[in-house]
GUMIKE-592503 format. One line per 5 residues: number of its first residue (from 1); their letters; for each residue x, y, z of N, C-alpha, C. Coordinates in nm, 3 decimals. Example, Ala and Ser with C-alpha at 12.3 -4.5 7.8 and 13.67 -1.06 7.14 Angstrom:
residues 2
1> as> 1.319:-0.569:0.780:1.230:-0.450:0.780:1.320:-0.330:0.780  1.285:-0.225:0.708:1.367:-0.106:0.714:1.290:0.003:0.787
end
This chain:
residues 252
1> mktlq> 5.084:8.561:9.753:5.132:8.512:9.886:5.036:8.380:9.918  5.114:8.270:9.969:5.021:8.161:10.012:5.030:8.132:10.156  4.943:8.125:10.241:4.923:8.101:10.363:4.914:7.952:10.417  4.946:7.923:10.548:4.912:7.816:10.614:4.932:7.802:10.753  4.905:7.732:10.836:4.926:7.721:10.970:4.959:7.603:11.016
6> kdllk> 5.054:7.562:11.113:5.071:7.444:11.170:5.105:7.487:11.352  4.996:7.408:11.405:5.001:7.450:11.538:4.957:7.586:11.553  5.047:7.673:11.625:5.015:7.806:11.651:5.073:7.881:11.571  5.177:7.834:11.468:5.264:7.899:11.380:5.211:7.935:11.274  5.189:8.071:11.238:5.149:8.108:11.103:5.264:8.101:10.992
11> vniye> 5.221:8.066:10.855:5.328:8.075:10.757:5.290:8.130:10.639  5.379:8.238:10.591:5.344:8.321:10.475:5.461:8.271:10.360  5.421:8.247:10.267:5.492:8.208:10.161:5.465:8.308:10.030  5.595:8.367:9.987:5.617:8.424:9.887:5.694:8.378:9.762  5.691:8.451:9.625:5.766:8.391:9.528:5.898:8.419:9.542
16> traem> 5.948:8.551:9.590:6.061:8.591:9.598:6.106:8.642:9.721  6.261:8.653:9.731:6.328:8.678:9.878:6.268:8.842:9.893  6.270:8.893:9.779:6.264:9.069:9.799:6.107:9.075:9.857  6.012:8.991:9.805:5.871:9.014:9.838:5.884:8.956:9.990  5.935:8.869:10.014:5.955:8.806:10.156:6.001:8.924:10.256
21> gkaaa> 6.106:8.992:10.219:6.147:9.067:10.310:6.077:9.193:10.334  6.018:9.243:10.215:5.943:9.369:10.228:5.813:9.345:10.328  5.738:9.216:10.317:5.634:9.188:10.373:5.636:9.164:10.526  5.764:9.105:10.570:5.786:9.064:10.702:5.828:9.209:10.775  5.925:9.299:10.690:5.930:9.432:10.739:5.814:9.522:10.779
26> adika> 5.697:9.496:10.664:5.588:9.587:10.700:5.500:9.535:10.832  5.539:9.400:10.857:5.457:9.338:10.958:5.536:9.388:11.103  5.661:9.400:11.078:5.753:9.411:11.184:5.722:9.546:11.235  5.720:9.646:11.135:5.687:9.783:11.156:5.530:9.801:11.216  5.434:9.732:11.170:5.341:9.744:11.216:5.296:9.706:11.362
31> cilsl> 5.401:9.604:11.410:5.396:9.556:11.521:5.468:9.670:11.659  5.582:9.723:11.595:5.646:9.824:11.649:5.547:9.935:11.681  5.474:9.995:11.581:5.385:10.110:11.605:5.264:10.076:11.693  5.213:9.934:11.669:5.131:9.921:11.779:5.150:9.919:11.927  5.266:9.823:11.942:5.325:9.830:12.076:5.362:9.963:12.138
36> lekke> 5.411:10.058:12.052:5.446:10.168:12.110:5.322:10.274:12.146  5.197:10.227:12.101:5.093:10.310:12.154:5.078:10.283:12.292  5.120:10.169:12.347:5.092:10.132:12.501:5.212:10.139:12.552  5.331:10.129:12.497:5.458:10.155:12.606:5.529:10.261:12.525  5.625:10.314:12.621:5.711:10.430:12.570:5.850:10.392:12.511
41> tlnmi> 5.858:10.252:12.532:5.978:10.199:12.460:5.982:10.046:12.447  6.044:10.001:12.349:6.062:9.843:12.303:6.198:9.811:12.321  6.222:9.682:12.342:6.331:9.585:12.341:6.314:9.482:12.231  6.398:9.474:12.132:6.427:9.383:12.020:6.558:9.316:12.000  6.523:9.183:11.972:6.630:9.098:11.936:6.668:9.098:11.796
46> faaap> 6.765:9.123:11.743:6.796:9.094:11.612:6.885:8.960:11.556  6.832:8.891:11.480:6.956:8.765:11.411:7.043:8.853:11.318  7.152:8.781:11.315:7.280:8.846:11.211:7.310:8.725:11.112  7.278:8.738:10.992:7.273:8.641:10.888:7.268:8.689:10.755  7.328:8.660:10.642:7.277:8.686:10.514:7.127:8.677:10.479
51> sqnev> 7.074:8.572:10.551:6.916:8.529:10.537:6.834:8.659:10.583  6.869:8.733:10.652:6.813:8.863:10.712:6.838:8.984:10.651  6.927:8.973:10.519:6.949:9.111:10.473:6.848:9.162:10.413  6.742:9.105:10.330:6.643:9.180:10.285:6.544:9.261:10.389  6.490:9.188:10.497:6.433:9.269:10.587:6.497:9.338:10.673
56> laela> 6.612:9.337:10.665:6.724:9.423:10.767:6.703:9.576:10.662  6.724:9.537:10.573:6.729:9.652:10.456:6.621:9.744:10.476  6.511:9.702:10.449:6.360:9.734:10.462:6.366:9.811:10.575  6.405:9.743:10.683:6.365:9.808:10.801:6.458:9.952:10.840  6.592:9.916:10.796:6.690:10.060:10.818:6.642:10.158:10.740
61> sdaqi> 6.581:10.147:10.625:6.550:10.255:10.521:6.410:10.315:10.564  6.331:10.246:10.640:6.198:10.299:10.684:6.212:10.422:10.780  6.233:10.547:10.742:6.207:10.675:10.842:6.101:10.691:10.924  5.993:10.604:10.904:5.858:10.640:10.992:5.877:10.542:11.109  5.963:10.453:11.139:5.981:10.393:11.231:6.063:10.428:11.314
66> pwnkv> 5.999:10.479:11.457:6.070:10.549:11.559:6.193:10.460:11.651  6.309:10.441:11.570:6.403:10.356:11.649:6.446:10.438:11.761  6.428:10.555:11.776:6.485:10.609:11.919:6.397:10.567:12.058  6.304:10.479:12.001:6.221:10.421:12.135:6.261:10.303:12.151  6.361:10.236:12.077:6.384:10.071:12.076:6.515:10.048:12.121
71> nafhm> 6.528:9.959:12.215:6.636:9.937:12.250:6.672:9.772:12.188  6.810:9.773:12.115:6.835:9.683:12.027:6.929:9.572:12.095  6.946:9.447:12.054:7.003:9.338:12.120:7.011:9.234:11.991  7.145:9.159:12.029:7.138:9.044:11.917:7.164:8.916:11.993  7.130:8.798:11.907:7.110:8.666:11.963:7.228:8.584:11.989
76> deyig> 7.332:8.634:11.932:7.448:8.529:11.931:7.584:8.588:11.897  7.677:8.533:11.938:7.808:8.597:11.876:7.927:8.490:11.897  8.024:8.507:11.789:8.150:8.379:11.806:8.229:8.404:11.921  8.297:8.314:11.944:8.396:8.332:12.061:8.563:8.302:11.981  8.624:8.400:12.008:8.760:8.372:11.927:8.769:8.456:11.800
81> lssda> 8.689:8.535:11.758:8.726:8.643:11.641:8.783:8.761:11.697  8.864:8.817:11.616:8.895:8.957:11.656:8.782:9.066:11.667  8.802:9.177:11.737:8.699:9.246:11.776:8.617:9.341:11.650  8.695:9.334:11.521:8.680:9.399:11.419:8.647:9.296:11.294  8.637:9.166:11.311:8.606:9.084:11.228:8.470:9.100:11.157
86> pqgfg> 8.459:9.099:11.033:8.332:9.121:10.954:8.236:9.016:10.959  8.299:8.903:11.016:8.206:8.794:11.033:8.127:8.804:11.188  8.186:8.874:11.291:8.118:8.900:11.390:7.978:8.953:11.380  7.887:8.879:11.453:7.766:8.919:11.447:7.718:9.059:11.495  7.782:9.100:11.577:7.759:9.227:11.625:7.793:9.340:11.510
91> nflks> 7.936:9.323:11.441:7.976:9.418:11.327:7.864:9.381:11.218  7.829:9.278:11.163:7.747:9.238:11.077:7.605:9.327:11.086  7.542:9.330:11.218:7.437:9.422:11.246:7.462:9.555:11.253  7.607:9.606:11.301:7.634:9.734:11.306:7.628:9.807:11.131  7.667:9.717:11.062:7.666:9.777:10.922:7.541:9.744:10.834
96> hifgl> 7.453:9.670:10.896:7.307:9.647:10.825:7.190:9.709:10.895  7.192:9.740:11.044:7.110:9.830:11.082:7.137:9.902:11.220  7.228:9.836:11.307:7.233:9.908:11.429:7.326:10.041:11.408  7.418:10.046:11.293:7.478:10.189:11.288:7.430:10.282:11.188  7.307:10.218:11.143:7.223:10.285:11.050:7.106:10.387:11.073
101> vdfks> 7.061:10.345:11.206:6.914:10.409:11.245:6.963:10.475:11.410  6.889:10.541:11.439:6.917:10.609:11.566:6.843:10.543:11.676  6.876:10.415:11.749:6.817:10.340:11.846:6.843:10.387:11.968  6.744:10.390:12.062:6.769:10.431:12.191:6.892:10.395:12.267  6.916:10.242:12.230:7.033:10.181:12.292:7.060:10.051:12.201
106> vnyid> 7.195:10.037:12.176:7.246:9.919:12.110:7.332:9.838:12.208  7.282:9.707:12.218:7.336:9.635:12.330:7.420:9.517:12.271  7.564:9.528:12.263:7.644:9.419:12.192:7.699:9.324:12.304  7.684:9.197:12.245:7.744:9.080:12.311:7.906:9.104:12.286  7.995:9.092:12.375:8.121:9.139:12.370:8.206:9.033:12.301
111> isave> 8.232:9.045:12.174:8.301:8.934:12.103:8.454:8.909:12.148  8.496:9.014:12.236:8.636:8.988:12.257:8.650:8.942:12.429  8.554:8.943:12.470:8.529:8.877:12.599:8.615:8.763:12.613  8.704:8.783:12.728:8.793:8.649:12.756:8.732:8.561:12.839  8.623:8.575:12.926:8.565:8.491:13.019:8.408:8.475:12.953
116> aerec> 8.396:8.374:12.900:8.255:8.366:12.812:8.171:8.372:12.902  8.176:8.294:13.025:8.047:8.272:13.127:8.004:8.414:13.177  8.133:8.486:13.212:8.120:8.619:13.264:8.026:8.688:13.184  8.061:8.698:13.064:7.979:8.770:12.933:7.842:8.718:12.916  7.843:8.597:12.949:7.695:8.539:12.952:7.596:8.621:13.030
121> aryae> 7.649:8.609:13.165:7.599:8.662:13.266:7.567:8.797:13.257  7.644:8.880:13.228:7.628:9.014:13.179:7.526:9.036:13.093  7.518:8.967:12.990:7.400:8.995:12.881:7.277:8.936:12.925  7.276:8.822:13.024:7.145:8.769:13.067:7.086:8.870:13.173  7.170:8.939:13.214:7.116:9.062:13.323:7.060:9.155:13.253
126> llkky> 7.104:9.206:13.129:7.074:9.326:13.049:6.915:9.279:12.988  6.915:9.152:12.948:6.780:9.093:12.905:6.672:9.075:13.000  6.730:9.044:13.101:6.618:9.056:13.228:6.582:9.197:13.262  6.677:9.299:13.259:6.625:9.429:13.266:6.528:9.513:13.169  6.545:9.453:13.063:6.476:9.494:12.929:6.410:9.349:12.870
131> ptdiv> 6.290:9.325:12.918:6.215:9.201:12.874:6.176:9.206:12.712  6.209:9.093:12.651:6.216:9.112:12.483:6.045:9.153:12.440  6.033:9.212:12.374:5.891:9.244:12.304:5.889:9.172:12.155  6.002:9.195:12.081:6.032:9.142:11.941:6.153:9.087:11.910  6.133:8.970:11.852:6.239:8.891:11.780:6.250:8.863:11.632
136> vmgig> 6.349:8.938:11.571:6.372:8.911:11.437:6.442:8.798:11.402  6.433:8.695:11.357:6.505:8.575:11.374:6.529:8.504:11.233  6.574:8.398:11.219:6.571:8.304:11.123:6.622:8.158:11.175  6.626:8.050:11.069:6.657:7.931:11.134:6.761:7.888:11.031  6.837:7.780:11.113:6.963:7.772:11.035:6.936:7.623:10.956
141> enghi> 7.020:7.562:10.895:7.010:7.478:10.784:7.004:7.316:10.884  7.064:7.305:10.976:7.031:7.229:11.096:6.907:7.237:11.202  6.833:7.344:11.153:6.715:7.392:11.229:6.753:7.434:11.375  6.864:7.506:11.381:6.896:7.588:11.502:6.817:7.731:11.479  6.797:7.757:11.631:6.741:7.899:11.626:6.859:7.971:11.738
146> afndp> 6.923:8.086:11.664:7.050:8.153:11.739:7.143:8.031:11.716  7.220:8.017:11.814:7.323:7.904:11.805:7.284:7.785:11.910  7.148:7.767:11.916:7.099:7.661:11.976:7.104:7.548:11.878  7.221:7.480:11.853:7.212:7.358:11.751:7.142:7.230:11.835  7.113:7.134:11.751:7.031:7.034:11.816:7.113:6.966:11.928
151> pvanf> 7.272:6.972:11.917:7.333:6.867:12.016:7.310:6.954:12.152  7.300:7.087:12.156:7.303:7.168:12.273:7.169:7.245:12.292  7.083:7.239:12.208:6.929:7.310:12.226:6.858:7.224:12.354  6.797:7.320:12.441:6.720:7.268:12.548:6.594:7.348:12.568  6.475:7.306:12.521:6.353:7.370:12.540:6.311:7.427:12.685
156> ndpqa> 6.383:7.354:12.761:6.383:7.392:12.902:6.518:7.446:12.977  6.584:7.525:12.910:6.727:7.547:12.952:6.708:7.643:13.062  6.777:7.614:13.163:6.786:7.694:13.288:6.892:7.818:13.281  6.957:7.827:13.171:7.026:7.934:13.151:6.962:8.024:13.040  6.982:8.168:13.047:6.950:8.280:12.961:7.027:8.268:12.857
161> vkpva> 7.169:8.277:12.870:7.263:8.301:12.784:7.357:8.212:12.825  7.411:8.161:12.717:7.508:8.016:12.753:7.640:8.015:12.648  7.751:7.961:12.677:7.859:7.934:12.572:7.827:7.804:12.505  7.844:7.783:12.390:7.797:7.644:12.312:7.897:7.594:12.230  7.924:7.468:12.199:7.984:7.424:12.100:7.937:7.421:11.966
166> ldeic> 7.960:7.449:11.849:7.884:7.479:11.725:7.912:7.339:11.665  7.807:7.286:11.592:7.807:7.151:11.530:7.842:7.177:11.388  7.887:7.072:11.302:7.966:7.064:11.178:7.842:7.139:11.083  7.739:7.097:11.088:7.626:7.145:10.980:7.644:7.292:11.005  7.621:7.354:11.152:7.589:7.495:11.154:7.753:7.540:11.107
171> rnqqv> 7.873:7.480:11.140:7.978:7.557:11.072:7.995:7.576:10.920  7.943:7.450:10.855:7.952:7.454:10.723:7.851:7.561:10.677  7.724:7.595:10.728:7.646:7.675:10.675:7.714:7.810:10.657  7.803:7.850:10.775:7.875:7.987:10.754:7.955:7.979:10.646  8.021:7.875:10.580:8.085:7.890:10.460:7.995:7.884:10.351
176> ndgcf> 7.849:7.814:10.356:7.774:7.826:10.244:7.723:7.954:10.230  7.716:8.028:10.331:7.664:8.170:10.332:7.750:8.275:10.271  7.887:8.230:10.250:7.994:8.329:10.222:8.058:8.395:10.316  8.061:8.368:10.449:8.103:8.426:10.576:8.234:8.413:10.596  8.282:8.269:10.574:8.423:8.205:10.557:8.443:8.148:10.451
181> atidd> 8.588:8.148:10.410:8.618:8.077:10.305:8.636:7.930:10.322  8.672:7.863:10.440:8.662:7.717:10.465:8.588:7.701:10.621  8.557:7.576:10.629:8.505:7.550:10.748:8.638:7.566:10.870  8.771:7.568:10.833:8.851:7.557:10.923:8.858:7.702:10.993  8.833:7.821:10.908:8.821:7.941:10.953:8.719:7.969:11.051
186> vptta> 8.605:7.880:11.041:8.503:7.919:11.117:8.520:7.883:11.292  8.464:7.964:11.373:8.503:7.933:11.498:8.424:7.810:11.547  8.481:7.739:11.665:8.394:7.622:11.702:8.309:7.650:11.824  8.331:7.779:11.888:8.245:7.790:11.984:8.182:7.914:11.955  8.071:7.978:12.057:7.993:8.068:12.070:7.923:8.097:12.183
191> itltv> 7.851:8.211:12.182:7.775:8.264:12.284:7.612:8.281:12.230  7.540:8.208:12.301:7.399:8.218:12.225:7.298:8.266:12.343  7.191:8.326:12.300:7.037:8.338:12.374:7.011:8.210:12.366  6.958:8.148:12.477:6.906:8.015:12.479:6.762:7.997:12.420  6.689:7.880:12.408:6.558:7.885:12.358:6.466:7.944:12.436
196> ptlfa> 6.472:7.910:12.569:6.367:7.987:12.664:6.378:8.163:12.640  6.482:8.199:12.619:6.504:8.332:12.623:6.455:8.396:12.495  6.476:8.321:12.366:6.412:8.367:12.251:6.277:8.366:12.271  6.213:8.245:12.311:6.078:8.196:12.319:6.017:8.312:12.399  6.050:8.363:12.482:6.002:8.469:12.597:5.973:8.606:12.524
201> gehlf> 5.997:8.621:12.410:5.969:8.736:12.291:5.837:8.738:12.288  5.757:8.843:12.318:5.617:8.858:12.263:5.586:8.823:12.147  5.671:8.895:12.053:5.623:8.863:11.926:5.760:8.802:11.833  5.760:8.703:11.747:5.845:8.641:11.695:5.825:8.668:11.543  5.906:8.708:11.467:5.903:8.706:11.314:6.044:8.638:11.267
206> civpa> 6.011:8.511:11.195:6.124:8.434:11.152:6.140:8.430:11.003  6.243:8.494:10.942:6.253:8.469:10.782:6.343:8.408:10.740  6.286:8.331:10.656:6.384:8.190:10.607:6.390:8.188:10.459  6.463:8.242:10.366:6.484:8.223:10.245:6.554:8.131:10.227  6.590:8.083:10.075:6.689:7.994:10.015:6.666:7.850:10.035
211> ktkar> 6.706:7.811:9.911:6.695:7.648:9.917:6.760:7.559:9.990  6.869:7.639:10.041:6.965:7.562:10.138:6.885:7.547:10.281  6.792:7.618:10.277:6.704:7.600:10.440:6.572:7.517:10.404  6.561:7.449:10.281:6.420:7.387:10.256:6.390:7.263:10.357  6.519:7.223:10.387:6.505:7.071:10.450:6.463:7.102:10.598
216> avrat> 6.532:7.216:10.617:6.521:7.262:10.782:6.378:7.330:10.809  6.324:7.380:10.696:6.156:7.439:10.696:6.052:7.303:10.706  6.108:7.221:10.613:6.012:7.089:10.619:6.006:7.030:10.759  6.148:7.030:10.816:6.161:6.943:10.962:6.050:7.035:11.059  6.083:7.192:11.057:6.026:7.282:11.151:5.861:7.251:11.131
221> lcddi> 5.837:7.222:11.015:5.671:7.213:11.014:5.617:7.105:11.014  5.686:6.973:10.987:5.643:6.847:10.964:5.683:6.736:11.091  5.792:6.800:11.153:5.847:6.668:11.244:5.776:6.715:11.361  5.805:6.590:11.458:5.757:6.614:11.602:5.834:6.714:11.657  5.794:6.807:11.772:5.818:6.917:11.834:5.943:6.875:11.924
226> nekcp> 6.060:6.893:11.886:6.160:6.844:11.984:6.304:6.929:11.968  6.410:6.892:12.030:6.527:6.928:11.997:6.592:6.889:11.903  6.575:6.771:11.836:6.629:6.748:11.708:6.638:6.848:11.593  6.510:6.939:11.596:6.533:7.076:11.507:6.444:7.128:11.594  6.540:7.224:11.663:6.509:7.336:11.759:6.398:7.427:11.714
231> atvlr> 6.405:7.460:11.594:6.286:7.539:11.531:6.162:7.497:11.554  6.138:7.389:11.570:5.990:7.313:11.586:5.917:7.362:11.695  5.984:7.452:11.818:5.943:7.498:11.911:5.849:7.624:11.894  5.886:7.689:11.753:5.793:7.809:11.712:5.669:7.768:11.696  5.640:7.637:11.689:5.489:7.591:11.643:5.403:7.623:11.806
236> rhksa> 5.463:7.641:11.886:5.393:7.656:12.042:5.410:7.804:12.066  5.437:7.882:12.011:5.453:8.024:12.030:5.321:8.094:11.988  5.265:8.181:12.078:5.138:8.254:12.064:5.134:8.337:11.961  5.266:8.409:11.937:5.237:8.515:11.827:5.396:8.499:11.754  5.400:8.407:11.658:5.492:8.379:11.585:5.475:8.367:11.427
241> ilyld> 5.530:8.418:11.329:5.511:8.413:11.201:5.640:8.383:11.133  5.610:8.268:11.034:5.744:8.245:10.970:5.742:8.255:10.819  5.841:8.353:10.777:5.798:8.423:10.617:5.907:8.314:10.561  5.870:8.258:10.436:5.940:8.185:10.342:5.944:8.246:10.192  6.044:8.184:10.140:6.013:8.224:9.966:5.977:8.100:9.890
246> gdsss> 5.993:8.114:9.768:5.955:7.992:9.678:6.080:7.892:9.685  6.182:7.917:9.740:6.320:7.821:9.744:6.292:7.749:9.883  6.279:7.816:10.016:6.270:7.747:10.111:6.171:7.694:10.127  6.046:7.733:10.067:5.939:7.622:10.075:5.899:7.555:9.986  6.035:7.500:9.920:5.996:7.421:9.781:5.978:7.278:9.837
251> ll> 6.003:7.229:9.954:5.972:7.091:9.994:5.854:7.078:10.072  5.766:7.152:10.082:5.640:7.165:10.151:5.553:7.101:10.088
end
């Protein structure tokens, strides 16, 4: 493992995705156990993407983690897919962790919601009621965090959860990840937790493998902190760790 630090952001670099996922899961587990020494329950937000496969598999298979003390949330969801669409982020997380361990509660963004603004308000109230302890997240090819793409990202967003239009790079990423056959199949709008909502998490664990993310990783660590690369805001968080593999770190 190699380590570096950019502003407040700690960066751990591993040779392989498997090593990266195992290490990130071990750190997340240690954080869960440490927090539960002081609190009865925790609130966690999870990203849904193939980039999270390794860390989610490690977490879901660890019988020593007391998931029955954790309330689970996710950070974004498409608008316009059927409720059983495998590309739905709630459905992805159900198959990778939400449906595999015994959480205290699992709180889904309603993919079938007809009124997006009302669903955003409902989910924002839940997050207000259960303040976030841990965020398990990634970075998009355009530097987005959740679905805060550069055109809509706002580091001082007054909303906690909002509907957004997805930019072309983001939509193409969904094809590159194998989630959709063509860009025409990818929804154009989604619901997302905003940047301040994610940033309010006490501990952020950001897992970013693959060569397709190398440019975004370089921008995250080397560009000025601004909404042109939303992930640059991670460098201001007091407790954030970025996990990379050999491919995603190849342009550093």
